[in-house]
C-alpha positions as CSV (number, residue, x, y, z in Angstrom):
1,M,-0.5,-15.6,100.1
2,E,2.9,-17.4,100.1
3,L,5.0,-18.9,97.3
4,I,5.4,-22.6,97.8
5,G,8.1,-25.0,96.4
6,A,7.9,-27.3,93.5
7,E,7.0,-30.5,95.4
8,A,4.3,-28.7,97.5
9,F,2.9,-27.2,94.3
10,V,2.6,-30.6,92.6
11,A,0.8,-31.9,95.7
12,Q,-1.7,-29.0,95.6
13,V,-2.4,-29.7,91.9
14,D,-3.0,-33.4,92.7
15,L,-5.4,-32.4,95.5
16,E,-7.3,-30.1,93.2
17,L,-7.6,-32.8,90.4
18,A,-8.8,-35.3,92.9
19,R,-11.6,-32.9,93.9
20,K,-12.5,-32.4,90.3
21,R,-12.6,-36.1,89.7
22,R,-15.4,-36.2,92.3
23,L,-17.2,-33.1,91.5
24,G,-16.3,-32.2,87.9
25,G,-15.1,-28.8,86.9
26,F,-12.0,-27.1,85.3
27,T,-8.5,-26.8,86.7
28,S,-5.9,-24.5,85.1
29,V,-2.2,-24.1,85.5
30,C,-0.3,-21.1,84.2
31,L,3.5,-20.9,84.0
32,L,5.0,-17.4,84.1
33,G,8.7,-17.3,83.1
34,A,11.3,-17.1,80.4
35,P,10.5,-18.9,77.1
36,A,12.5,-21.8,75.9
37,E,15.4,-19.9,74.5
38,R,16.1,-18.5,77.9
39,S,17.2,-15.3,76.2
40,H,16.6,-13.5,79.5
41,P,18.0,-15.9,82.2
42,E,18.3,-13.0,84.6
43,V,14.5,-12.8,85.1
44,A,14.4,-16.0,87.3
45,V,15.7,-14.4,90.6
46,P,14.0,-11.0,90.2
47,L,10.7,-12.8,89.4
48,V,10.5,-14.3,92.8
49,E,12.5,-11.8,95.0
50,V,11.6,-8.5,93.4
51,W,8.6,-8.9,91.1
52,W,6.5,-11.4,93.1
53,P,5.5,-8.6,95.6
54,R,4.2,-6.6,92.6
55,L,2.2,-9.6,91.2
56,R,0.7,-10.6,94.5
57,P,-2.1,-8.0,94.6
58,H,-3.2,-9.0,91.1
59,V,-3.6,-12.7,91.8
60,R,-6.9,-14.1,93.2
61,A,-6.9,-15.0,96.8
62,Y,-7.8,-18.6,96.1
63,D,-5.1,-19.2,93.5
64,I,-2.0,-21.2,94.6
65,L,1.5,-19.9,93.7
66,G,4.6,-22.1,93.4
67,Q,7.8,-22.7,91.5
68,V,8.2,-25.6,89.1
69,D,11.8,-24.7,88.4
70,E,14.2,-21.8,88.9
71,H,12.9,-20.1,85.7
72,S,9.1,-20.2,86.3
73,L,6.4,-19.0,88.6
74,A,3.5,-21.5,88.6
75,I,-0.1,-20.5,89.3
76,L,-2.8,-23.1,90.1
77,M,-6.2,-21.6,89.2
78,P,-9.0,-23.8,90.6
79,D,-12.4,-23.7,88.8
80,T,-10.9,-21.7,85.9
81,T,-11.4,-22.5,82.2
82,L,-8.5,-22.2,79.8
83,A,-9.9,-19.0,78.3
84,N,-10.1,-17.3,81.7
85,A,-6.6,-18.6,82.6
86,V,-5.3,-16.9,79.4
87,L,-6.9,-13.6,80.5
88,G,-5.3,-14.0,83.9
89,G,-1.9,-14.7,82.4
90,T,-2.2,-11.7,80.0
91,R,-3.1,-9.5,82.9
92,L,0.0,-10.6,84.9
93,L,2.3,-10.0,81.9
94,K,0.8,-6.5,81.6
95,V,1.4,-5.8,85.3
96,L,5.1,-6.7,84.9
97,G,5.4,-4.7,81.6
98,D,3.9,-1.6,83.2
99,A,6.1,-1.8,86.3
100,S,9.0,0.6,86.9
101,P,11.4,-0.5,85.7
102,P,9.5,-2.8,83.4
103,M,10.3,-6.5,83.3
104,T,10.5,-7.9,79.7
105,G,11.4,-11.3,78.3
106,L,8.6,-13.2,80.1
107,A,5.8,-15.3,78.7
108,V,3.0,-17.5,79.9
109,G,2.2,-21.1,79.2
110,A,-1.3,-22.2,80.1
111,A,-3.0,-25.6,80.4
112,A,-6.4,-26.7,81.6
113,A,-8.3,-29.9,82.2
114,Y,-11.8,-30.8,83.1
115,G,-12.1,-33.4,85.8
116,E,-9.7,-36.3,85.5
117,I,-6.6,-36.2,83.3
118,E,-4.3,-39.0,82.4
119,G,-0.9,-38.6,84.1
120,G,-2.4,-36.5,86.9
121,P,-0.7,-33.3,88.1
122,T,2.6,-34.0,86.3
123,A,0.7,-34.2,82.9
124,L,-1.1,-30.9,83.5
125,I,2.1,-29.1,84.6
126,D,4.1,-30.6,81.7
127,A,1.4,-29.3,79.3
128,A,1.9,-25.8,80.7
129,I,5.7,-26.1,80.5
130,A,5.5,-27.3,76.8
131,A,3.3,-24.3,76.0
132,L,5.7,-21.9,77.6
133,Q,8.6,-23.4,75.7
134,T,6.9,-22.5,72.4
135,A,6.2,-18.9,73.5
136,T,7.9,-15.7,72.5
137,P,8.5,-13.0,75.1
138,G,5.2,-11.2,76.0
139,Q,3.1,-14.0,74.6
140,V,0.5,-16.3,76.3
141,V,0.5,-19.7,74.7
142,T,-2.1,-22.5,75.5
143,S,-1.3,-26.2,75.5
144,R,-2.9,-28.7,73.3
145,T,-6.2,-29.9,74.9
146,T,-5.4,-32.0,77.9
147,R,-7.8,-34.9,77.9
148,G,-8.2,-38.0,79.9
149,E,-10.4,-40.9,79.0
150,P,-13.6,-40.4,77.0
151,R,-15.7,-37.7,78.5
152,L,-19.5,-37.4,78.6
153,L,-21.3,-34.4,79.9
154,V,-24.7,-34.9,81.7
155,V,-26.8,-31.7,81.7
156,D,-29.8,-31.7,84.0
157,D,-31.1,-29.0,86.4
158,D,-31.8,-31.8,89.0
159,Q,-28.3,-32.1,90.5
160,T,-29.1,-35.4,92.2
161,F,-30.3,-37.0,89.0
162,A,-27.3,-35.6,87.0
163,T,-24.8,-36.9,89.5
164,A,-26.5,-40.3,89.8
165,L,-26.6,-40.7,86.0
166,A,-23.0,-39.6,85.7
167,D,-22.0,-42.1,88.3
168,T,-23.8,-44.9,86.4
169,I,-22.2,-44.0,83.1
170,S,-18.8,-43.9,84.8
171,Q,-19.4,-47.5,86.0
172,C,-19.7,-48.4,82.3
173,G,-16.2,-47.3,81.5
174,W,-16.6,-43.7,80.5
175,L,-15.8,-40.5,82.4
176,A,-19.1,-38.7,82.9
177,H,-19.4,-35.3,84.6
178,P,-22.7,-33.7,85.9
179,C,-23.7,-30.2,85.1
180,S,-26.8,-28.6,86.7
181,E,-26.3,-24.9,85.8
182,T,-27.5,-23.8,82.4
183,Q,-24.9,-21.1,81.8
184,D,-22.2,-23.4,82.7
185,A,-23.6,-26.0,80.3
186,F,-23.5,-23.5,77.4
187,E,-19.8,-22.7,78.1
188,R,-18.8,-26.4,78.4
189,V,-20.5,-27.5,75.2
190,R,-18.7,-24.9,73.2
191,S,-15.4,-26.6,74.0
192,N,-14.1,-29.9,72.7
193,D,-13.6,-31.4,76.2
194,Y,-16.5,-33.8,75.8
195,Q,-16.9,-36.6,73.2
196,G,-20.7,-36.9,73.9
197,L,-23.6,-35.3,75.7
198,F,-26.6,-36.2,77.7
199,V,-29.0,-33.2,77.9
200,D,-32.4,-32.8,79.5
201,L,-35.1,-31.3,77.3
202,V,-36.6,-29.0,80.0
203,L,-34.1,-26.6,81.6
204,P,-34.6,-23.3,83.5
205,H,-34.7,-20.3,81.1
206,T,-33.8,-22.4,78.1
207,S,-34.4,-25.7,76.3
208,G,-32.1,-28.7,76.0
209,V,-32.6,-28.2,72.2
210,D,-30.9,-24.9,72.5
211,I,-28.0,-26.5,74.4
212,L,-27.7,-29.2,71.7
213,R,-27.9,-26.6,68.9
214,E,-25.0,-24.7,70.5
215,A,-23.0,-27.9,71.0
216,L,-23.5,-29.1,67.4
217,A,-22.9,-25.7,65.9
218,H,-19.3,-26.0,67.2
219,Y,-18.8,-29.8,66.7
220,P,-21.4,-31.1,64.3
221,R,-20.3,-34.8,64.6
222,R,-20.5,-34.9,68.4
223,P,-23.2,-37.4,69.4
224,A,-25.8,-36.5,72.0
225,I,-28.7,-37.9,74.0
226,L,-31.8,-35.8,74.6
227,M,-33.7,-36.9,77.7
228,S,-37.2,-36.1,78.8
229,G,-40.2,-37.5,80.7
230,H,-43.4,-38.9,79.1
231,D,-44.8,-35.4,78.7
232,A,-42.1,-34.4,76.2
233,D,-42.8,-31.7,73.6
234,H,-42.8,-33.9,70.4
235,G,-42.0,-30.8,68.2
236,A,-39.0,-30.0,70.3
237,V,-37.8,-33.6,70.2
238,L,-38.1,-33.6,66.4
239,D,-36.2,-30.3,66.2
240,A,-33.4,-31.9,68.3
241,L,-33.3,-35.0,66.1
242,A,-32.9,-32.9,63.0
243,L,-29.7,-31.2,64.4
244,G,-27.4,-34.1,63.9
245,P,-26.4,-37.4,65.7
246,V,-29.0,-37.1,68.4
247,M,-30.9,-39.9,70.1
248,F,-34.0,-39.4,72.3
249,I,-34.6,-41.5,75.5
250,R,-37.3,-41.1,78.1
251,K,-36.8,-40.6,81.8
252,P,-36.6,-42.4,84.1
253,I,-33.8,-44.1,82.0
254,S,-33.9,-47.8,81.8
255,S,-30.7,-49.9,81.7
256,Q,-31.6,-50.9,78.1
257,D,-31.9,-47.3,77.0
258,L,-28.6,-46.4,78.6
259,D,-26.9,-49.3,76.9
260,A,-28.3,-48.2,73.6
261,A,-27.1,-44.7,74.1
262,L,-23.6,-45.8,74.9
263,R,-23.6,-48.2,72.0
264,M,-24.4,-45.2,69.8
265,F,-21.3,-43.4,71.2
266,R,-19.1,-46.4,70.6
267,V,-20.3,-46.6,67.0
268,L,-19.9,-42.9,66.2
269,L,-16.7,-42.4,68.2
270,P,-14.6,-45.4,66.9
271,G,-11.3,-43.8,68.0
272,V,-12.4,-43.4,71.6
273,R,-10.5,-45.7,74.0
274,Q,-12.4,-46.7,77.1
275,R,-11.0,-47.7,80.4
């Protein structure tokens, strides 16, 4: 694993975000360096020339390492949520703190995005830089949520259906991302990365009602669409409708029902700006 320069690092982040635009998923960037006050400017050179060999065994093989400036080591973490990026940054700070002699005065700024982000790689890296500038030595600081345009999550264990529906929604001016893994869906709905949800009622090992219950427990005003075929469990549907701003539509979804669902989002999310 080699350390790449700033220009090459930005290009790698751009490639990763382009992949996530197509497939969905998280991209995280961590910046390891001296905080804003630069109270320890001497760390810049040792970080690369001396301490980087110590860090390398503790960085995942598929992460990409680069330098944004002379003060910071940048780490691109594909398919990594912000929470896991924080864990990774904390681990690297501990590695340096436990080294002999220990390196002090460093902090980590972390930023993450799901799918597309306005401003592309520069915006994601700038978010990590801003987080680092607010840190104190030894601290991991996360950026404010980096969002692009309005985001909708489509949860269905039929990956072909989820992708097709997400593509159709995206053609209507939203950013929609498919999700076909139940555990992944639970993690995503706990975040505030999505303004609205489409969730299938019948999922492996769980129910779409449980997904919605988890989502609305964290963000009660987030609107959601529950989807199911004509053999839907009416009791489960009623349970979902009682949770909050939930609409039920049948599959296969007609264009009229999709329009009604998106109208609901526009009414309940008046601050959302569409493309």
